[in-house]
C-alpha positions in Angstrom: 88.8 84.7 5.8 86.0 87.2 6.4 83.8 85.0 8.6 86.5 84.0 11.4 85.6 86.1 14.9 87.4 86.2 18.1 85.6 85.1 20.5 88.0 85.5 23.1 89.5 89.4 24.5 92.4 90.4 26.8 92.1 92.8 29.2 94.9 95.0 30.5 94.6 98.4 32.7 97.0 100.5 34.0 96.2 103.7 36.4 99.0 106.0 37.5 99.8 106.0 41.5 98.8 109.7 41.6 95.0 108.5 40.5 94.8 105.2 41.9 91.7 104.9 44.5 89.1 106.7 42.6 87.3 103.8 40.6 88.8 104.9 37.5 89.8 100.8 36.8 86.8 99.8 37.6 84.8 102.0 35.8 87.1 101.3 32.4 86.9 97.7 32.9 83.2 97.9 33.2 83.0 100.1 29.5 85.5 97.0 28.4 83.0 94.4 29.5 80.0 96.2 27.5 81.8 97.1 24.4 83.4 93.6 24.6 79.8 92.2 25.2 78.5 94.4 22.2 81.1 93.3 19.9 79.6 89.8 20.6 82.7 88.6 22.5 82.3 85.0 24.7 84.6 85.4 26.9 87.2 88.1 28.6 90.5 86.9 30.4 92.9 89.0 32.5 96.1 88.4 33.6 97.7 89.1 37.0 100.8 88.6 39.5 100.3 87.4 43.1 101.2 90.8 44.5 98.1 92.8 42.3 95.9 91.9 45.0 93.6 94.9 44.6 93.3 94.4 41.1 92.2 90.9 41.4 89.5 91.7 44.0 88.5 94.3 41.8 88.2 92.1 38.5 86.1 89.5 40.8 83.9 92.5 42.1 83.1 92.5 38.5 82.1 89.1 37.8 86.1 87.5 36.9 86.4 84.3 38.4 89.6 82.6 38.8 90.8 80.4 35.9 94.4 79.3 36.8 97.1 79.9 39.4 100.9 79.0 39.2 102.9 79.3 42.0 106.7 81.3 41.2 105.4 81.0 37.3 107.0 84.4 36.3 109.9 86.2 36.5 110.4 90.1 36.2 113.1 92.1 35.1 115.2 91.9 38.7 114.4 87.3 38.3 111.8 87.8 41.0 109.6 85.0 40.9 106.0 85.6 41.0 102.1 84.2 41.1 100.6 83.8 37.8 97.0 85.0 37.8 94.4 84.1 34.7 90.6 85.3 35.5 87.8 85.0 32.8 84.3 86.0 32.3 81.6 84.7 30.5 79.9 86.9 28.4 76.2 87.2 27.8 74.6 88.6 24.7 72.4 91.6 25.2 69.2 89.8 24.8 70.8 86.9 27.5 72.1 89.8 30.0 68.1 91.5 29.5 66.9 88.2 30.4 65.6 87.7 26.8 67.3 84.4 25.9 
């Protein structure tokens, strides 16, 4: 299986409450997108629950689009239901990104 290559990556970011609002998550996601592109991945995906509106907006600003939203799909540890959101970003190769491909 030496020729097998993963084409989709998943991103997960958590910023401690004391450090939120400083652009750290946005900088980390932007860096992960660049690294994923350099690694040859074709797509990145990110999962959220409906209450993570700020994170959903930030990912949308970085080019992620909505793939799927399922109402009341997930339950937390207190058995409270939440919407499930899946977002994705199609990656371009370095050449395509530079307008050469």
